[in-house]
N, CA, C and O atoms as a DFTB+ gen file, in Angstrom:
504 C
 N C O
     1  1      19.734      18.884      26.533
     2  2      18.447      18.862      25.874
     3  2      18.153      17.432      25.401
     4  3      19.026      16.748      24.867
     5  1      16.941      17.014      25.603
     6  2      16.533      15.666      25.228
     7  2      16.220      15.602      23.740
     8  3      15.433      16.396      23.226
     9  1      16.833      14.663      23.064
    10  2      16.625      14.479      21.636
    11  2      15.514      13.452      21.427
    12  3      15.471      12.428      22.109
    13  1      14.625      13.729      20.489
    14  2      13.532      12.829      20.145
    15  2      13.660      12.387      18.700
    16  3      14.149      13.133      17.851
    17  1      13.216      11.166      18.426
    18  2      13.174      10.653      17.062
    19  2      11.722      10.364      16.718
    20  3      11.022       9.675      17.460
    21  1      11.278      10.892      15.594
    22  2       9.946      10.641      15.056
    23  2      10.104       9.827      13.776
    24  3      10.775      10.258      12.838
    25  1       9.481       8.648      13.743
    26  2       9.492       7.820      12.538
    27  2       8.057       7.818      12.012
    28  3       7.188       7.124      12.541
    29  1       7.827       8.600      10.974
    30  2       6.481       8.840      10.430
    31  2       6.597       9.063       8.932
    32  3       7.342       9.938       8.489
    33  1       5.861       8.274       8.145
    34  2       6.011       8.362       6.699
    35  2       5.192       9.471       6.040
    36  3       5.520       9.874       4.924
    37  1       4.159       9.970       6.674
    38  2       3.337      11.025       6.070
    39  2       3.863      12.404       6.474
    40  3       3.809      12.763       7.650
    41  1       4.371      13.179       5.512
    42  2       4.948      14.490       5.834
    43  2       3.984      15.416       6.580
    44  3       4.405      16.141       7.482
    45  1       2.722      15.402       6.224
    46  2       1.758      16.282       6.895
    47  2       1.625      15.905       8.377
    48  3       1.604      16.781       9.243
    49  1       1.536      14.612       8.663
    50  2       1.475      14.165      10.054
    51  2       2.759      14.533      10.795
    52  3       2.720      15.008      11.930
    53  1       3.889      14.309      10.142
    54  2       5.180      14.617      10.764
    55  2       5.282      16.107      11.086
    56  3       5.710      16.478      12.179
    57  1       4.893      16.956      10.142
    58  2       4.951      18.399      10.387
    59  2       4.072      18.785      11.578
    60  3       4.452      19.627      12.391
    61  1       2.916      18.175      11.671
    62  2       2.009      18.454      12.781
    63  2       2.634      18.051      14.113
    64  3       2.620      18.829      15.067
    65  1       3.182      16.836      14.181
    66  2       3.843      16.384      15.408
    67  2       5.034      17.275      15.749
    68  3       5.189      17.691      16.898
    69  1       5.867      17.567      14.768
    70  2       7.059      18.377      15.011
    71  2       6.687      19.779      15.486
    72  3       7.340      20.319      16.379
    73  1       5.649      20.374      14.904
    74  2       5.191      21.694      15.309
    75  2       4.752      21.684      16.784
    76  3       5.103      22.584      17.547
    77  1       3.986      20.660      17.172
    78  2       3.539      20.556      18.564
    79  2       4.730      20.399      19.511
    80  3       4.774      21.016      20.575
    81  1       5.682      19.577      19.116
    82  2       6.856      19.340      19.965
    83  2       7.702      20.602      20.112
    84  3       8.147      20.929      21.213
    85  1       7.921      21.302      19.018
    86  2       8.693      22.546      19.070
    87  2       8.018      23.574      19.970
    88  3       8.685      24.284      20.722
    89  1       6.711      23.650      19.889
    90  2       5.948      24.598      20.700
    91  2       6.169      24.358      22.189
    92  3       6.083      25.292      22.986
    93  1       6.450      23.125      22.567
    94  2       6.630      22.776      23.973
    95  2       8.093      22.590      24.359
    96  3       8.395      21.957      25.371
    97  1       9.000      23.139      23.555
    98  2      10.401      23.177      23.938
    99  2      11.244      21.992      23.515
   100  3      12.429      21.932      23.844
   101  1      10.665      21.054      22.797
   102  2      11.457      19.930      22.290
   103  2      12.095      20.388      20.979
   104  3      11.470      20.345      19.919
   105  1      13.340      20.824      21.070
   106  2      14.006      21.409      19.909
   107  2      14.961      20.458      19.210
   108  3      15.307      20.674      18.048
   109  1      15.389      19.417      19.894
   110  2      16.315      18.454      19.308
   111  2      15.487      17.309      18.734
   112  3      15.205      16.325      19.418
   113  1      15.106      17.454      17.476
   114  2      14.186      16.508      16.850
   115  2      14.774      15.941      15.568
   116  3      15.308      16.674      14.735
   117  1      14.668      14.627      15.423
   118  2      15.045      13.976      14.175
   119  2      13.785      13.333      13.609
   120  3      12.941      12.835      14.355
   121  1      13.667      13.350      12.293
   122  2      12.502      12.774      11.634
   123  2      12.973      11.865      10.513
   124  3      13.769      12.269       9.665
   125  1      12.481      10.649      10.515
   126  2      12.747       9.686       9.450
   127  2      11.416       9.227       8.874
   128  3      10.429       9.105       9.599
   129  1      11.390       8.970       7.560
   130  2      10.149       8.629       6.873
   131  2       9.938       7.138       6.645
   132  3       8.855       6.732       6.224
   133  1      10.936       6.324       6.911
   134  2      10.767       4.886       6.701
   135  2      11.193       4.118       7.940
   136  3      11.972       4.610       8.757
   137  1      10.677       2.919       8.064
   138  2      11.047       2.078       9.195
   139  2      12.515       1.720       9.193
   140  3      13.170       1.726      10.235
   141  1      13.032       1.407       8.010
   142  2      14.442       1.016       7.905
   143  2      15.372       2.168       8.271
   144  3      16.305       1.986       9.053
   145  1      15.125       3.355       7.710
   146  2      15.998       4.496       8.034
   147  2      15.814       4.906       9.496
   148  3      16.775       5.312      10.149
   149  1      14.593       4.804      10.010
   150  2      14.357       5.128      11.416
   151  2      15.106       4.191      12.343
   152  3      15.700       4.623      13.332
   153  1      15.076       2.916      12.022
   154  2      15.800       1.920      12.823
   155  2      17.299       2.191      12.785
   156  3      17.962       2.148      13.821
   157  1      17.836       2.467      11.609
   158  2      19.268       2.738      11.472
   159  2      19.687       3.957      12.292
   160  3      20.704       3.925      12.984
   161  1      18.902       5.029      12.212
   162  2      19.206       6.255      12.955
   163  2      19.099       6.003      14.459
   164  3      19.947       6.451      15.232
   165  1      18.050       5.283      14.869
   166  2      17.841       5.000      16.299
   167  2      19.005       4.209      16.886
   168  3      19.377       4.412      18.041
   169  1      19.575       3.315      16.100
   170  2      20.685       2.494      16.590
   171  2      21.990       3.279      16.699
   172  3      22.905       2.877      17.417
   173  1      22.072       4.402      15.982
   174  2      23.293       5.222      16.009
   175  2      23.200       6.412      16.955
   176  3      24.224       6.952      17.373
   177  1      21.984       6.825      17.296
   178  2      21.813       8.038      18.085
   179  2      21.450       7.761      19.527
   180  3      21.274       6.614      19.939
   181  1      21.343       8.833      20.279
   182  2      20.906       8.767      21.663
   183  2      19.650       9.611      21.776
   184  3      19.675      10.814      21.517
   185  1      18.561       8.983      22.160
   186  2      17.266       9.656      22.207
   187  2      16.616       9.512      23.569
   188  3      16.837       8.532      24.280
   189  1      15.812      10.501      23.919
   190  2      15.034      10.442      25.152
   191  2      13.762       9.653      24.971
   192  3      13.220       9.105      25.931
   193  1      13.280       9.591      23.729
   194  2      12.103       8.800      23.368
   195  2      12.074       8.667      21.849
   196  3      12.619       9.497      21.121
   197  1      11.422       7.598      21.393
   198  2      11.281       7.362      19.953
   199  2       9.796       7.150      19.675
   200  3       9.168       6.251      20.234
   201  1       9.249       7.990      18.804
   202  2       7.842       7.908      18.413
   203  2       7.779       7.203      17.063
   204  3       8.433       7.625      16.109
   205  1       6.995       6.132      16.981
   206  2       6.999       5.281      15.791
   207  2       5.585       5.068      15.258
   208  3       4.717       4.555      15.964
   209  1       5.365       5.465      14.016
   210  2       4.111       5.161      13.331
   211  2       4.078       3.643      13.114
   212  3       5.062       3.061      12.656
   213  1       2.970       3.014      13.435
   214  2       2.894       1.559      13.274
   215  2       2.684       1.127      11.831
   216  3       2.957      -0.023      11.487
   217  1       2.203       2.027      10.984
   218  2       1.904       1.676       9.591
   219  2       2.874       2.337       8.635
   220  3       2.514       3.261       7.906
   221  1       4.095       1.862       8.642
   222  2       5.130       2.367       7.743
   223  2       5.180       1.485       6.502
   224  3       4.882       0.293       6.583
   225  1       5.551       2.048       5.357
   226  2       5.478       1.285       4.100
   227  2       6.524       0.190       3.923
   228  3       6.246      -0.807       3.256
   229  1       7.697       0.338       4.486
   230  2       8.757      -0.636       4.200
   231  2       8.934      -1.666       5.316
   232  3       8.972      -2.868       5.052
   233  1       9.038      -1.213       6.519
   234  2       9.195      -2.069       7.691
   235  2       8.229      -1.506       8.722
   236  3       8.434      -0.406       9.234
   237  1       7.179      -2.255       9.028
   238  2       6.146      -1.671       9.872
   239  2       6.670      -1.342      11.263
   240  3       7.665      -1.904      11.720
   241  1       5.984      -0.428      11.920
   242  2       6.416       0.080      13.207
   243  2       6.528      -0.963      14.298
   244  3       7.351      -0.830      15.203
   245  1       5.707      -2.006      14.221
   246  2       5.810      -3.084      15.213
   247  2       7.178      -3.742      15.128
   248  3       7.809      -4.015      16.149
   249  1       7.638      -3.998      13.899
   250  2       8.951      -4.620      13.717
   251  2      10.085      -3.674      14.119
   252  3      11.094      -4.108      14.675
   253  1       9.916      -2.394      13.838
   254  2      10.922      -1.415      14.267
   255  2      11.014      -1.417      15.788
   256  3      12.107      -1.478      16.351
   257  1       9.864      -1.352      16.447
   258  2       9.841      -1.357      17.906
   259  2      10.430      -2.622      18.488
   260  3      11.208      -2.565      19.441
   261  1      10.067      -3.772      17.921
   262  2      10.592      -5.051      18.393
   263  2      12.115      -5.094      18.264
   264  3      12.802      -5.533      19.187
   265  1      12.641      -4.649      17.138
   266  2      14.094      -4.637      16.933
   267  2      14.776      -3.721      17.952
   268  3      15.784      -4.092      18.554
   269  1      14.220      -2.528      18.137
   270  2      14.822      -1.599      19.092
   271  2      14.769      -2.147      20.516
   272  3      15.743      -2.056      21.262
   273  1      13.630      -2.713      20.881
   274  2      13.478      -3.261      22.227
   275  2      14.478      -4.401      22.455
   276  3      15.054      -4.520      23.537
   277  1      14.679      -5.225      21.442
   278  2      15.666      -6.298      21.541
   279  2      17.062      -5.759      21.773
   280  3      17.805      -6.297      22.594
   281  1      17.431      -4.704      21.061
   282  2      18.747      -4.073      21.262
   283  2      18.857      -3.481      22.663
   284  3      19.922      -3.529      23.278
   285  1      17.756      -2.922      23.169
   286  2      17.767      -2.367      24.523
   287  2      17.968      -3.469      25.562
   288  3      18.760      -3.317      26.492
   289  1      17.249      -4.571      25.399
   290  2      17.354      -5.673      26.361
   291  2      18.760      -6.271      26.397
   292  3      19.224      -6.729      27.441
   293  1      19.428      -6.260      25.247
   294  2      20.787      -6.808      25.175
   295  2      21.850      -5.780      25.548
   296  3      23.042      -6.084      25.518
   297  1      21.428      -4.565      25.899
   298  2      22.365      -3.527      26.316
   299  2      23.122      -2.876      25.186
   300  3      24.111      -2.185      25.428
   301  1      22.687      -3.077      23.959
   302  2      23.388      -2.488      22.806
   303  2      23.089      -1.002      22.650
   304  3      23.919      -0.243      22.150
   305  1      21.903      -0.595      23.080
   306  2      21.523       0.813      23.080
   307  2      20.829       1.093      24.419
   308  3      20.306       0.177      25.054
   309  1      20.829       2.358      24.841
   310  2      20.158       2.686      26.109
   311  2      18.653       2.421      26.028
   312  3      18.045       2.532      24.964
   313  1      18.077       2.074      27.156
   314  2      16.620       1.890      27.224
   315  2      15.944       3.255      27.178
   316  3      16.226       4.135      27.992
   317  1      15.064       3.408      26.227
   318  2      14.281       4.638      26.095
   319  2      12.835       4.256      25.803
   320  3      12.570       3.162      25.306
   321  1      11.902       5.150      26.109
   322  2      10.509       4.859      25.811
   323  2      10.252       4.824      24.306
   324  3      10.738       5.666      23.551
   325  1       9.478       3.831      23.898
   326  2       8.996       3.736      22.522
   327  2       7.513       4.083      22.564
   328  3       6.755       3.499      23.338
   329  1       7.102       5.032      21.734
   330  2       5.711       5.474      21.704
   331  2       5.112       5.125      20.351
   332  3       5.597       5.575      19.313
   333  1       4.048       4.314      20.368
   334  2       3.352       3.920      19.139
   335  2       2.415       5.031      18.708
   336  3       1.646       5.557      19.512
   337  1       2.483       5.385      17.429
   338  2       1.562       6.347      16.831
   339  2       0.737       5.590      15.799
   340  3       1.299       4.976      14.892
   341  1      -0.578       5.623      15.922
   342  2      -1.365       4.842      14.974
   343  2      -2.817       5.288      14.904
   344  3      -3.369       5.837      15.857
   345  1      -3.414       5.036      13.754
   346  2      -4.848       5.266      13.578
   347  2      -5.631       4.003      13.924
   348  3      -6.861       4.019      13.952
   349  1      -4.920       2.917      14.184
   350  2      -5.584       1.670      14.570
   351  2      -6.217       1.836      15.950
   352  3      -5.625       2.438      16.845
   353  1      -7.401       1.306      16.110
   354  2      -8.095       1.464      17.386
   355  2      -8.396       0.142      18.081
   356  3      -8.968       0.131      19.171
   357  1      -8.020      -0.959      17.466
   358  2      -8.348      -2.251      18.064
   359  2      -7.447      -2.557      19.253
   360  3      -6.264      -2.218      19.258
   361  1      -8.021      -3.199      20.249
   362  2      -7.278      -3.499      21.481
   363  2      -6.200      -4.557      21.262
   364  3      -5.209      -4.583      21.991
   365  1      -6.376      -5.424      20.275
   366  2      -5.361      -6.457      20.045
   367  2      -4.054      -5.839      19.537
   368  3      -2.971      -6.293      19.909
   369  1      -4.145      -4.819      18.701
   370  2      -2.940      -4.144      18.219
   371  2      -2.250      -3.433      19.376
   372  3      -1.025      -3.465      19.493
   373  1      -3.034      -2.800      20.219
   374  2      -2.463      -2.097      21.374
   375  2      -1.769      -3.088      22.309
   376  3      -0.665      -2.821      22.784
   377  1      -2.402      -4.217      22.572
   378  2      -1.805      -5.236      23.441
   379  2      -0.517      -5.781      22.831
   380  3       0.457      -6.017      23.546
   381  1      -0.505      -5.979      21.525
   382  2       0.695      -6.473      20.841
   383  2       1.828      -5.454      20.950
   384  3       2.977      -5.828      21.183
   385  1       1.514      -4.174      20.784
   386  2       2.534      -3.132      20.904
   387  2       3.134      -3.127      22.310
   388  3       4.350      -3.013      22.467
   389  1       2.298      -3.249      23.314
   390  2       2.796      -3.278      24.692
   391  2       3.677      -4.511      24.921
   392  3       4.709      -4.427      25.586
   393  1       3.269      -5.634      24.374
   394  2       4.048      -6.872      24.511
   395  2       5.420      -6.743      23.845
   396  3       6.397      -7.336      24.302
   397  1       5.483      -5.970      22.771
   398  2       6.732      -5.813      22.027
   399  2       7.641      -4.721      22.599
   400  3       8.704      -4.450      22.042
   401  1       7.232      -4.097      23.701
   402  2       8.109      -3.134      24.352
   403  2       7.721      -1.677      24.238
   404  3       8.444      -0.813      24.735
   405  1       6.600      -1.375      23.598
   406  2       6.177       0.021      23.525
   407  2       5.721       0.482      24.905
   408  3       5.008      -0.240      25.602
   409  1       6.130       1.676      25.294
   410  2       5.789       2.240      26.596
   411  2       4.441       2.940      26.597
   412  3       3.792       3.049      27.638
   413  1       4.018       3.414      25.428
   414  2       2.767       4.175      25.343
   415  2       2.192       4.055      23.942
   416  3       2.846       3.593      23.007
   417  1       0.960       4.482      23.837
   418  2       0.167       4.383      22.607
   419  2      -0.535       5.707      22.411
   420  3      -1.195       6.198      23.326
   421  1      -0.407       6.296      21.234
   422  2      -1.120       7.530      20.908
   423  2      -1.920       7.289      19.636
   424  3      -1.366       6.933      18.596
   425  1      -3.235       7.488      19.735
   426  2      -4.107       7.327      18.579
   427  2      -4.061       8.599      17.733
   428  3      -4.138       9.714      18.251
   429  1      -3.932       8.404      16.415
   430  2      -3.931       9.532      15.482
   431  2      -5.336       9.685      14.906
   432  3      -6.016       8.688      14.662
   433  1      -5.767      10.902      14.690
   434  2      -5.072      12.142      15.052
   435  2      -5.118      12.352      16.558
   436  3      -6.048      11.912      17.234
   437  1      -4.108      13.026      17.064
   438  2      -4.067      13.251      18.513
   439  2      -4.035      14.743      18.799
   440  3      -3.699      15.562      17.943
   441  1      -4.391      15.057      20.009
   442  2      -4.323      16.455      20.432
   443  2      -2.918      16.764      20.914
   444  3      -2.144      15.868      21.250
   445  1      -2.615      18.020      20.939
   446  2      -1.326      18.475      21.449
   447  2      -1.165      18.046      22.910
   448  3      -0.092      17.602      23.320
   449  1      -2.226      18.180      23.678
   450  2      -2.191      17.805      25.086
   451  2      -1.858      16.332      25.250
   452  3      -1.027      15.974      26.084
   453  1      -2.496      15.475      24.466
   454  2      -2.231      14.033      24.552
   455  2      -0.777      13.730      24.232
   456  3      -0.131      12.967      24.950
   457  1      -0.260      14.312      23.176
   458  2       1.127      14.069      22.781
   459  2       2.098      14.488      23.875
   460  3       2.965      13.708      24.268
   461  1       1.961      15.699      24.362
   462  2       2.910      16.229      25.345
   463  2       2.781      15.506      26.682
   464  3       3.792      15.171      27.301
   465  1       1.561      15.261      27.134
   466  2       1.384      14.559      28.407
   467  2       1.917      13.131      28.341
   468  3       2.510      12.638      29.301
   469  1       1.706      12.476      27.216
   470  2       2.223      11.109      27.063
   471  2       3.746      11.106      27.106
   472  3       4.348      10.276      27.787
   473  1       4.362      12.022      26.388
   474  2       5.832      12.096      26.404
   475  2       6.366      12.394      27.796
   476  3       7.324      11.763      28.244
   477  1       5.765      13.335      28.471
   478  2       6.224      13.685      29.828
   479  2       6.091      12.483      30.754
   480  3       6.964      12.225      31.583
   481  1       5.001      11.758      30.606
   482  2       4.771      10.590      31.471
   483  2       5.834       9.509      31.222
   484  3       6.457       9.022      32.166
   485  1       6.036       9.137      29.956
   486  2       6.977       8.034      29.686
   487  2       8.427       8.456      29.887
   488  3       9.250       7.639      30.299
   489  1       8.752       9.695      29.609
   490  2      10.132      10.141      29.781
   491  2      10.456      10.348      31.255
   492  3      11.611      10.217      31.659
   493  1       9.461      10.665      32.051
   494  2       9.675      10.810      33.485
   495  2       9.916       9.484      34.153
   496  3      10.536       9.413      35.214
   497  1       9.416       8.412      33.522
   498  2       9.555       7.069      34.083
   499  2      10.919       6.465      33.761
   500  3      11.279       5.433      34.327
   501  1      11.675       7.080      32.872
   502  2      12.986       6.516      32.474
   503  2      14.111       7.390      32.978
   504  3      15.281       7.086      32.746
């Protein structure tokens, strides 16, 4: 079973994402509320994908993604898709996320279809 990590600081958003994922058979789910704890867990675990809110209170999601991508490039952790979750809609933020190693971008709020199709697409590519 593929394990997923969700790094999202808002419990209501996290519950919504987790509910959608469970409905579609993703049962191995970890949830962290801060960038620092999410980064620490990601470096210790094995995940099929990591979903990261870009607007975290302690260490923003861009920095979490950049750190993880750096570890992947150096072979310290397996390469997995990083999925940006954000309410930001500007193209410059999206371009920056892609440059930093994010495989996909999901605008919040998102539909269940968008979430599941995005995960299937990026996880199928790895």
